[in-house]
C-alpha atoms as an extended CHARMM CRD file, in Angstrom:
* protein
*
       120  EXT
         1         1  MET       CA              0.0000000000        0.0000000000        0.0000000000  PROA      1               0.0000000000
         2         2  HSD       CA              3.0080000000        2.3140000000       -0.3500000000  PROA      2               0.0000000000
         3         3  GLU       CA              1.3500000000        3.4590000000       -3.5860000000  PROA      3               0.0000000000
         4         4  LEU       CA             -0.8390000000        5.6780000000       -1.4030000000  PROA      4               0.0000000000
         5         5  GLY       CA              2.2080000000        7.5360000000       -0.0670000000  PROA      5               0.0000000000
         6         6  ILE       CA              3.8260000000        7.6870000000       -3.4910000000  PROA      6               0.0000000000
         7         7  THR       CA              0.6500000000        9.1110000000       -5.0210000000  PROA      7               0.0000000000
         8         8  GLN       CA              0.3430000000       11.6670000000       -2.2190000000  PROA      8               0.0000000000
         9         9  GLY       CA              3.9210000000       12.7180000000       -2.9070000000  PROA      9               0.0000000000
        10        10  ILE       CA              3.1290000000       13.1490000000       -6.6100000000  PROA      10              0.0000000000
        11        11  ILE       CA              0.1090000000       15.2950000000       -5.7400000000  PROA      11              0.0000000000
        12        12  ASP       CA              2.1370000000       17.3970000000       -3.3080000000  PROA      12              0.0000000000
        13        13  ARG       CA              4.9390000000       18.0130000000       -5.8350000000  PROA      13              0.0000000000
        14        14  ALA       CA              2.4290000000       18.8220000000       -8.5960000000  PROA      14              0.0000000000
        15        15  ARG       CA              0.5920000000       21.2850000000       -6.3520000000  PROA      15              0.0000000000
        16        16  GLU       CA              3.8290000000       22.9940000000       -5.3370000000  PROA      16              0.0000000000
        17        17  ALA       CA              5.0530000000       23.3080000000       -8.9520000000  PROA      17              0.0000000000
        18        18  ALA       CA              1.6710000000       24.5070000000      -10.2110000000  PROA      18              0.0000000000
        19        19  GLN       CA              1.2310000000       27.1120000000       -7.4900000000  PROA      19              0.0000000000
        20        20  ALA       CA              4.7810000000       28.3800000000       -8.0470000000  PROA      20              0.0000000000
        21        21  ASN       CA              3.7540000000       29.0220000000      -11.6630000000  PROA      21              0.0000000000
        22        22  GLY       CA              0.5320000000       30.8700000000      -10.8620000000  PROA      22              0.0000000000
        23        23  ALA       CA             -1.8610000000       28.0130000000      -11.6160000000  PROA      23              0.0000000000
        24        24  LEU       CA             -5.5590000000       28.2120000000      -10.9260000000  PROA      24              0.0000000000
        25        25  ARG       CA             -5.7030000000       24.4380000000      -11.3110000000  PROA      25              0.0000000000
        26        26  VAL       CA             -3.7410000000       21.4260000000      -12.5300000000  PROA      26              0.0000000000
        27        27  THR       CA             -4.9130000000       19.9770000000      -15.8490000000  PROA      27              0.0000000000
        28        28  ASP       CA             -2.3640000000       17.2160000000      -16.4690000000  PROA      28              0.0000000000
        29        29  LEU       CA              0.2890000000       15.2760000000      -14.5820000000  PROA      29              0.0000000000
        30        30  TYR       CA              3.0010000000       13.5520000000      -16.5980000000  PROA      30              0.0000000000
        31        31  LEU       CA              4.6070000000       10.5440000000      -14.9440000000  PROA      31              0.0000000000
        32        32  THR       CA              7.4040000000        8.2010000000      -15.9200000000  PROA      32              0.0000000000
        33        33  MET       CA              7.2950000000        4.6270000000      -14.5920000000  PROA      33              0.0000000000
        34        34  THR       CA              9.9640000000        1.9520000000      -14.8050000000  PROA      34              0.0000000000
        35        35  PRO       CA              9.7720000000       -1.7970000000      -14.1770000000  PROA      35              0.0000000000
        36        36  ALA       CA             11.4300000000       -1.0630000000      -10.8130000000  PROA      36              0.0000000000
        37        37  ALA       CA              7.9400000000       -0.0740000000       -9.6210000000  PROA      37              0.0000000000
        38        38  ASP       CA              6.3730000000       -2.9300000000       -7.7010000000  PROA      38              0.0000000000
        39        39  PHE       CA              2.8880000000       -1.5550000000       -8.3040000000  PROA      39              0.0000000000
        40        40  SER       CA              0.7050000000       -0.8890000000      -11.3060000000  PROA      40              0.0000000000
        41        41  GLN       CA             -0.3710000000        2.1970000000      -13.1860000000  PROA      41              0.0000000000
        42        42  ASP       CA             -3.9410000000        1.2860000000      -12.1900000000  PROA      42              0.0000000000
        43        43  SER       CA             -3.0990000000        1.6000000000       -8.4890000000  PROA      43              0.0000000000
        44        44  ILE       CA             -1.6620000000        5.1030000000       -9.0240000000  PROA      44              0.0000000000
        45        45  ASN       CA             -4.8230000000        6.0480000000      -10.9580000000  PROA      45              0.0000000000
        46        46  MET       CA             -7.0250000000        4.6810000000       -8.1770000000  PROA      46              0.0000000000
        47        47  TYR       CA             -5.1770000000        6.4790000000       -5.3720000000  PROA      47              0.0000000000
        48        48  PHE       CA             -5.0300000000        9.7000000000       -7.3910000000  PROA      48              0.0000000000
        49        49  GLU       CA             -8.8100000000        9.6360000000       -7.7720000000  PROA      49              0.0000000000
        50        50  MET       CA             -9.1980000000        8.8630000000       -4.0720000000  PROA      50              0.0000000000
        51        51  LEU       CA             -6.7940000000       11.5880000000       -2.8750000000  PROA      51              0.0000000000
        52        52  ALA       CA             -7.4640000000       14.3510000000       -5.3980000000  PROA      52              0.0000000000
        53        53  GLY       CA            -10.9390000000       13.5640000000       -6.7330000000  PROA      53              0.0000000000
        54        54  ASP       CA            -12.6930000000       16.1430000000       -4.5420000000  PROA      54              0.0000000000
        55        55  ASP       CA             -9.8770000000       18.7190000000       -4.6770000000  PROA      55              0.0000000000
        56        56  GLU       CA            -10.9190000000       21.6640000000       -6.8900000000  PROA      56              0.0000000000
        57        57  PHE       CA             -7.2650000000       22.3100000000       -7.7140000000  PROA      57              0.0000000000
        58        58  PHE       CA             -7.0300000000       18.8600000000       -9.3950000000  PROA      58              0.0000000000
        59        59  ARG       CA            -10.6240000000       18.4150000000      -10.6080000000  PROA      59              0.0000000000
        60        60  GLY       CA            -10.5600000000       16.9290000000      -14.1120000000  PROA      60              0.0000000000
        61        61  ALA       CA             -6.7750000000       16.4930000000      -14.1510000000  PROA      61              0.0000000000
        62        62  THR       CA             -5.4890000000       13.6580000000      -16.3110000000  PROA      62              0.0000000000
        63        63  LEU       CA             -2.5690000000       11.3680000000      -15.5130000000  PROA      63              0.0000000000
        64        64  HSD       CA             -0.2730000000       10.5750000000      -18.4510000000  PROA      64              0.0000000000
        65        65  PHE       CA              2.1400000000        7.6600000000      -18.1020000000  PROA      65              0.0000000000
        66        66  ASP       CA              5.3660000000        7.0900000000      -19.9870000000  PROA      66              0.0000000000
        67        67  HSD       CA              6.9600000000        3.6910000000      -19.4130000000  PROA      67              0.0000000000
        68        68  GLN       CA             10.7460000000        3.5430000000      -19.6260000000  PROA      68              0.0000000000
        69        69  SER       CA             13.2040000000        0.7040000000      -19.4490000000  PROA      69              0.0000000000
        70        70  VAL       CA             15.7020000000        0.2470000000      -16.6500000000  PROA      70              0.0000000000
        71        71  ALA       CA             19.2020000000       -1.2050000000      -16.3730000000  PROA      71              0.0000000000
        72        72  ALA       CA             19.3950000000       -4.7990000000      -15.1560000000  PROA      72              0.0000000000
        73        73  THR       CA             22.1320000000       -7.2590000000      -14.2280000000  PROA      73              0.0000000000
        74        74  CYS       CA             21.9400000000      -11.0380000000      -14.4340000000  PROA      74              0.0000000000
        75        75  LEU       CA             23.0590000000      -12.5580000000      -11.1450000000  PROA      75              0.0000000000
        76        76  SER       CA             23.9440000000      -15.8160000000      -12.9120000000  PROA      76              0.0000000000
        77        77  CYS       CA             26.1750000000      -14.6600000000      -15.7780000000  PROA      77              0.0000000000
        78        78  SER       CA             26.7110000000      -10.9580000000      -14.9240000000  PROA      78              0.0000000000
        79        79  ASP       CA             25.2710000000       -9.7880000000      -18.2570000000  PROA      79              0.0000000000
        80        80  GLU       CA             24.1040000000       -6.1890000000      -18.1320000000  PROA      80              0.0000000000
        81        81  PHE       CA             21.1080000000       -5.1980000000      -20.2300000000  PROA      81              0.0000000000
        82        82  SER       CA             18.1390000000       -2.8700000000      -20.4070000000  PROA      82              0.0000000000
        83        83  THR       CA             14.6170000000       -4.1180000000      -19.8040000000  PROA      83              0.0000000000
        84        84  ASP       CA             11.0540000000       -2.9090000000      -19.6690000000  PROA      84              0.0000000000
        85        85  ALA       CA              9.8000000000       -6.1090000000      -18.0400000000  PROA      85              0.0000000000
        86        86  PRO       CA              9.0070000000       -6.1690000000      -14.3060000000  PROA      86              0.0000000000
        87        87  GLN       CA             10.3180000000       -9.7520000000      -14.0500000000  PROA      87              0.0000000000
        88        88  PRO       CA             12.9600000000       -9.9500000000      -16.7710000000  PROA      88              0.0000000000
        89        89  VAL       CA             14.7550000000      -12.9640000000      -18.1570000000  PROA      89              0.0000000000
        90        90  CYS       CA             18.4430000000      -12.6290000000      -18.9520000000  PROA      90              0.0000000000
        91        91  PRO       CA             18.8450000000      -12.4380000000      -22.7450000000  PROA      91              0.0000000000
        92        92  GLN       CA             22.3060000000      -14.0160000000      -22.4850000000  PROA      92              0.0000000000
        93        93  CYS       CA             21.6840000000      -17.1390000000      -20.3760000000  PROA      93              0.0000000000
        94        94  GLY       CA             17.9090000000      -17.2360000000      -19.7720000000  PROA      94              0.0000000000
        95        95  SER       CA             18.2040000000      -16.9160000000      -16.0020000000  PROA      95              0.0000000000
        96        96  LEU       CA             15.3910000000      -15.4420000000      -13.9480000000  PROA      96              0.0000000000
        97        97  LEU       CA             17.9110000000      -14.2680000000      -11.3320000000  PROA      97              0.0000000000
        98        98  VAL       CA             17.9900000000      -10.6830000000      -12.5000000000  PROA      98              0.0000000000
        99        99  ARG       CA             18.4490000000       -7.5640000000      -10.4090000000  PROA      99              0.0000000000
       100       100  LEU       CA             16.9670000000       -4.2950000000      -11.5860000000  PROA      100             0.0000000000
       101       101  ASP       CA             19.0220000000       -1.1590000000      -10.9510000000  PROA      101             0.0000000000
       102       102  PRO       CA             18.3240000000       -0.3790000000       -7.2750000000  PROA      102             0.0000000000
       103       103  ASP       CA             18.7810000000        3.3490000000       -7.9610000000  PROA      103             0.0000000000
       104       104  ALA       CA             16.2210000000        3.4430000000      -10.7800000000  PROA      104             0.0000000000
       105       105  PRO       CA             13.1780000000        5.5500000000       -9.9700000000  PROA      105             0.0000000000
       106       106  MET       CA              9.9070000000        3.6570000000       -9.7020000000  PROA      106             0.0000000000
       107       107  VAL       CA              7.6920000000        6.5460000000      -10.7000000000  PROA      107             0.0000000000
       108       108  ARG       CA              8.5790000000       10.1760000000      -11.2410000000  PROA      108             0.0000000000
       109       109  LEU       CA              6.5720000000       13.3220000000      -11.8980000000  PROA      109             0.0000000000
       110       110  THR       CA              8.1500000000       14.8390000000      -15.0230000000  PROA      110             0.0000000000
       111       111  ASP       CA              5.7800000000       17.6850000000      -15.9060000000  PROA      111             0.0000000000
       112       112  VAL       CA              2.5920000000       19.4050000000      -14.8030000000  PROA      112             0.0000000000
       113       113  GLY       CA              0.0180000000       20.9830000000      -17.1030000000  PROA      113             0.0000000000
       114       114  ILE       CA             -1.7340000000       23.9910000000      -15.5960000000  PROA      114             0.0000000000
       115       115  ASP       CA             -4.5520000000       26.4300000000      -16.1880000000  PROA      115             0.0000000000
       116       116  ASP       CA             -3.2870000000       29.8570000000      -15.1870000000  PROA      116             0.0000000000
       117       117  GLY       CA             -6.3170000000       31.7290000000      -16.4690000000  PROA      117             0.0000000000
       118       118  THR       CA             -4.6320000000       33.0370000000      -19.6050000000  PROA      118             0.0000000000
       119       119  GLU       CA             -5.8100000000       32.1270000000      -23.0890000000  PROA      119             0.0000000000
       120       120  ASP       CA             -3.3740000000       30.3500000000      -25.4190000000  PROA      120             0.0000000000
């Protein structure tokens, strides 16, 4: 259930960035997820609706997800490769003993779309 805390952190960072830029409301949140995340996009959507659904500042905001690969190392043959699979198989030896980069972000807020009351 750490997705709840992660989603709250995303909301907090989006609010801070939007308010610093004179926003009346947030229209879009752009997120990048990697296979290092041990939760699904659906859980982030669900918690976002739960936490921000009644917040006028986020009403109608849309989450946009970009999925990126992450570095991985085979613990059997030491092959290093990039993967977008949450449970990768080593392309060199076929081992399932693969470690994803422990420093890879699970999910990251990359941009915030705002309505600042000005016309485009």
